[in-house]
N, C-alpha and C positions, 0 to 999 in steps of 0.2 A: 782834660781835665779842671773842669771849673771849681776855683777856691768856696767856701763855705758861705764867706760872703758877700761873693758874685751872686751865689746862688738863691741863699736868703734875697736879694736885693731884687733876681728878677722875678720871685713870687712874690715879693711885695709889690713891685711893679702892675704884674699881671690879676692882683687881686682888689688891688685898688683901681685898676681900668676895667672892672669886669660889674656890670649889673646887677643889682641882687637877684632880682629874677634869676639868672643865670646861674649862681652859685646856688640858691634854696634850690636851682631843678638838678645840680650838679650832686647835691648833697643826695636827694631823692633817687637819684640814678645809684649812683653809690652805697645807700641806703638797702636798694631795690636788688643789686649785683649782690650785696652780703646775703640778706634772706635768700636767695634765690639757690645762694652757694650753701647756705647752709642745711638744704634737703640733701644733697649729697654726703657731707661729714653725719650727719643723723644717719642714712643710709647705710654709708660702711662700718660705723658704731653700731647698729643694728645688728648686718653683717656677721662681722669679727665676733661681736656676741655667741652668734647664733652656729657659729661655725659654717652657714649657709648664706645664701643669699637671698634678702628678703627684704620687702620694700614697708616702712613703718608707715602706720597712720599720721604723722606728724608730717611725715615725705609731701603729702597732698597737701598740710595745711603751710608748709613751706615754701609750695610749689606755684599755688593760687595766691597767697600773700605776695608772694615777691614778682610773678608773672602780671598780677596786678596792678603794682609799682612799676614794673618794668613797661606795661603798653601804656601806662600815662605819661611813662617818660617821651615813648615812641611817641605819643598823640602829638605833646609838645615840641619832638623836636624832629614831627612832618616827615617822618621813617617810612614809606609803604611798604617795605620788606622787615621792618621793623616789626609795625603793625598788628600783618597781615600771620606772624611768627608766633607772635606775643598773643594774639588774638585765639589764632587755634589750639594753643597751648593752654590758653585759659579756659576753654571750651574742656578740654578735655581732664583737666585738675577736678572741673567743677562735676564732672559725669562721675571721675571717682570716687567725690565727695561725698556724694549722692548716692553714690552704690555702701558705701559704708556706715549713711546713717538708715539707707531701709534693713540694712542689714540688723544695726540697733536697733530701731523700733520692732523687727521681726521678731529679734530675739527676746525682747520685754515684753511682748505681745506674749510670746509662748510659755515666757516664766510667769506671767500672771496668772494663763491659762487653767499651767499645772501644781497652783496651787489651791489648795481645798478651801473649798469656802463657808465663812463660817453664821 
């Protein structure tokens, strides 16, 4: 097991020898993974509260935002498997968000139609 000073020295060497753009993309990748993971935490909390399995609306927004960042990261890394997987996921997330927005528009239109005209 390494001592703390030895580990700190390795981290410093990596940090000082890594290009700034690589560190930026590492940050984007980590932020994307955090955002992507948040969707599961949100879904788990919502399901626990409802005492049944449900998928809240915000799940799809986290999926799309995290997926978009992961897609950009995959393109930067030029990983065709990762690109294909995230690209396909983005289509599914976007379609679910479209369904949500369509339902909201439909509900709004129905609500306006049922109001008495002055």
